C-alpha positions in Angstrom: 82.9 38.7 270.7 83.8 42.0 272.1 87.4 43.5 272.2 89.1 45.3 275.1 91.2 48.4 274.7 93.8 49.2 277.4 92.4 51.2 280.4 92.7 54.9 280.6 92.9 57.3 283.3 90.0 59.9 283.4 92.5 62.7 282.9 94.1 61.3 279.8 93.1 62.0 276.2 94.1 59.0 274.0 93.5 57.5 270.5 91.9 54.2 270.2 91.6 52.4 266.9 89.8 49.5 265.1 91.8 47.9 262.1 89.5 46.8 259.6 92.0 45.4 257.0 91.4 41.7 257.6 87.7 42.4 257.0 88.0 44.7 254.1 90.3 42.5 251.7 90.4 45.0 248.7 87.5 47.3 249.8 88.0 50.6 251.8 86.3 52.3 254.5 83.5 54.7 253.4 82.0 55.8 256.6 82.4 55.0 260.4 79.9 55.7 263.2 80.9 55.4 267.0 78.4 54.7 269.9 78.9 54.1 273.5 77.1 52.5 276.3 78.2 52.6 280.1 78.0 50.4 283.1 79.4 50.5 286.5 82.1 47.8 287.2 80.3 44.8 289.0 76.8 45.8 287.7 75.1 44.5 284.7 72.7 47.4 283.9 73.6 49.4 280.7 72.3 52.7 279.6 70.6 52.2 276.3 71.9 53.7 273.1 73.8 56.6 274.2 75.6 58.0 271.1 78.9 59.9 270.7 78.0 62.0 267.7 80.1 61.3 264.9 79.5 64.7 263.0 81.2 66.7 265.6 84.0 66.4 267.9 83.6 67.3 271.5 80.5 65.3 272.1 80.1 64.1 275.7 78.1 61.1 276.9 78.3 60.1 280.5 81.4 62.1 281.2 83.4 60.4 278.3 84.1 62.6 275.3 84.5 62.1 271.6 87.3 64.6 271.2 87.7 63.7 267.5 87.7 60.8 265.1 89.4 60.1 261.7 90.0 57.1 259.5 92.2 55.9 256.8 91.1 53.5 254.1 91.5 50.5 256.6 91.6 52.0 260.2 88.9 53.9 262.2 90.3 56.0 265.2 88.7 57.9 267.9 90.2 60.3 270.4 88.8 59.8 273.7 88.8 62.1 276.8 87.3 61.9 280.3 85.3 59.2 281.7 84.3 58.1 285.3 86.7 56.0 287.4 85.7 52.3 287.8 83.3 52.6 284.9 83.3 50.4 281.9 82.5 52.1 278.5 81.5 49.8 275.6 82.1 51.4 272.4 80.6 50.2 269.0 82.4 51.0 265.8 80.0 50.5 262.9 81.7 50.7 259.4 80.4 50.7 255.8 82.9 49.9 253.1 83.2 50.9 249.5 81.2 47.7 248.4 78.2 48.6 250.6 79.0 45.9 253.2 78.5 46.8 257.0 80.2 45.7 260.0 80.4 46.4 263.7 83.2 45.8 266.5 82.3 46.2 270.1 85.3 47.2 272.4 85.3 47.6 276.2 87.4 50.5 277.8 87.7 50.8 281.6 88.5 54.0 283.3 91.1 53.4 286.1 92.9 56.0 288.2 96.6 55.7 287.6 
């Protein structure tokens, strides 16, 4: 199952989060990795494995920017800028917790002119 964030304008720079608290129970987030794939609205082709680098902010893939990222013990957040109008970006948030368990969430973000 994939989730969906509210759409954003290509000129906006906004925070988007994944709340892992229900998955974690008493564990905490140890590390988070973000990646992104893109597709044109109405087309099924995806670019394969394009990654927004976690080690540095300002990474750009297909005009979408990982401005910065952070996490608390239960929530992973990425600040996103840019994008191409009418393009759907599919973000994957991969998380490793304090017990060594791993999990992923896939979230769609559509860029729409506002």
